[in-house]
C-alpha positions as a printed Julia matrix, in Angstrom:
176×3 Matrix{Float64}:
   7.59  53.69  -45.08
   8.79  50.12  -44.46
  11.05  49.46  -41.46
  14.49  48.03  -42.25
  14.94  44.26  -41.78
  17.49  44.73  -39.05
  14.97  46.7   -36.99
  12.36  43.93  -37.32
  14.98  41.39  -36.31
  15.81  43.49  -33.26
  12.13  43.57  -32.25
  11.86  39.82  -32.76
  14.88  39.18  -30.55
  13.44  41.5   -27.88
  10.07  39.78  -28.05
  11.68  36.34  -27.73
  13.71  37.52  -24.74
  10.55  38.77  -23.03
   8.73  35.51  -23.71
  11.69  33.46  -22.41
  11.79  35.59  -19.26
   8.06  35.15  -18.71
   8.36  31.39  -19.13
  11.21  31.33  -16.62
   9.04  33.14  -14.07
   6.14  30.75  -14.7
   8.4   27.73  -14.28
   9.59  29.0   -10.9
   6.11  29.88   -9.57
   5.31  26.75   -7.51
   8.28  27.14   -5.14
   7.71  25.02   -2.04
   9.94  23.54    0.59
  11.9   20.56   -0.56
  12.17  17.82    2.0
  15.84  17.35    2.72
  16.67  20.72    1.14
  16.17  24.45    1.65
  12.96  26.13    2.84
  10.52  27.48    0.29
  10.49  30.97   -1.1
   7.02  32.39   -0.47
   4.91  32.24   -3.64
   3.1   35.38   -4.78
   0.17  36.17   -2.5
   1.49  34.08    0.42
   2.16  35.25    3.96
   5.07  33.88    6.03
   6.2   33.7     9.66
   8.96  31.87   11.55
   9.25  30.62   15.12
  12.17  29.02   16.89
  11.57  25.87   18.9
  13.57  23.81   21.35
  12.82  20.11   21.58
  11.81  18.79   24.98
  14.85  16.53   25.31
  17.18  19.45   24.64
  15.47  21.47   27.34
  15.42  18.63   29.86
  19.08  17.79   29.41
  20.55  21.22   29.88
  18.38  24.13   30.92
  15.68  24.59   33.53
  13.23  26.14   31.06
  12.93  26.88   27.35
  13.37  30.64   27.73
  16.81  30.19   29.28
  18.06  27.96   26.47
  20.17  29.98   24.05
  20.42  27.43   21.23
  17.42  26.04   19.41
  17.52  22.82   17.5
  14.81  23.6    14.94
  12.76  26.39   13.41
   9.2   26.28   12.13
   8.59  28.4     9.03
   4.87  28.89    8.32
   3.54  29.93    4.93
  -0.12  30.63    4.2
  -0.76  30.17    0.49
  -3.25  32.33   -1.42
  -5.57  29.27   -1.48
  -5.71  29.33    2.33
  -3.59  26.21    2.77
  -1.01  26.56    5.53
   2.38  24.85    5.18
   4.68  24.43    8.18
   8.3   23.68    7.36
  10.54  22.23   10.06
  14.16  23.3     9.61
  17.18  21.91   11.41
  19.75  24.24   12.96
  21.64  23.89    9.65
  18.61  25.21    7.7
  17.64  21.87    6.12
  13.94  20.94    5.9
  13.45  17.68    7.84
   9.65  17.82    7.9
   6.64  19.56    6.4
   2.99  19.65    7.42
  -0.04  21.19    5.76
  -3.71  21.86    6.39
  -6.33  23.76    4.48
  -8.81  23.66    1.63
  -6.35  22.21   -0.91
  -3.55  19.67   -0.88
  -0.3   21.46   -1.83
   1.85  20.28   -4.74
   3.4   17.19   -3.12
   5.92  16.75   -5.94
   7.37  20.14   -5.02
   7.16  19.58   -1.27
   8.76  16.14   -1.34
  11.37  16.87   -4.01
  13.65  13.88   -4.61
  11.54  11.82   -2.15
   8.43  12.08   -4.36
   9.15   8.87   -6.36
   9.56   6.98   -3.06
   6.2    8.41   -1.93
   4.57   7.37   -5.21
   5.85   3.8    -4.81
   4.51   3.59   -1.26
   1.18   5.08   -2.33
   0.88   2.61   -5.21
   1.52  -0.31   -2.83
  -1.01   1.03   -0.32
  -3.68   1.51   -3.0
  -3.08  -2.02   -4.33
  -3.52  -3.46   -0.83
  -6.44  -1.33    0.42
  -8.09   0.18   -2.64
  -8.04   3.64   -4.15
  -9.69   5.72   -1.43
  -9.02   6.82    2.11
  -6.17   8.42    4.01
  -2.6    7.96    2.83
   0.01   6.42    5.09
   3.4    5.78    3.52
   5.97   4.61    6.04
   9.41   3.72    4.78
  12.73   3.66    6.61
  13.71   6.99    5.06
  10.34   8.72    4.55
   7.01   8.97    6.36
   3.98  10.66    4.76
   0.49  10.87    6.29
  -2.29  12.65    4.41
  -6.06  12.72    4.5
  -9.18  14.82    4.59
 -12.1   15.66    2.38
 -13.14  18.31   -0.12
 -12.2   21.67    1.37
 -10.33  20.32    4.4
  -7.07  18.45    3.91
  -4.17  17.84    6.27
  -0.96  15.91    6.19
   2.68  15.7     7.08
   5.91  14.28    5.74
   9.24  13.89    7.47
  12.59  12.18    7.27
  12.94   9.97   10.39
  16.75   9.86   10.12
  16.91  13.68   10.05
  14.79  14.48   13.12
  16.86  16.58   15.56
  17.45  15.23   19.07
  14.28  15.45   21.11
  11.97  15.97   18.11
   9.34  13.28   17.53
   6.97  12.56   14.68
   4.11  14.12   16.69
   5.94  17.48   16.61
   5.49  17.67   12.8
   2.02  19.22   12.53
């Protein structure tokens, strides 16, 4: 016996809802830190850990050693992706990502990591490639963004940070 039209319509609506939900999940899959924004939600298959750090200047100015300092001025959130690439996110006391660093067999999705700073990175990269050619390490240094990246097949490393957002006592060499 043939099913009524309304029943077929109901199945079609249900199927479309499932497809839309699946597409929404796929669209959200590459969730990384966004420079200048919130830390990343760990993608499926990733492992995470966090450590609290106190910058040297903060320790020197107030406390005799780091263990006696009650307030930290940044946190490092480490995520190991399923690919083996490790991403370190540097968060201010307010929870804003001021720097990211990565190392591993693959370069992470820089568009996701850099967020609204990605076009600025692309401009700097284009200028560097025009001046030096299309190969070699990347070094984009702008007043509001610094990105260093390099490596070879199977072993890549890099970092990006916002110089104006570095907490007191934190230097570029701390982003690693």
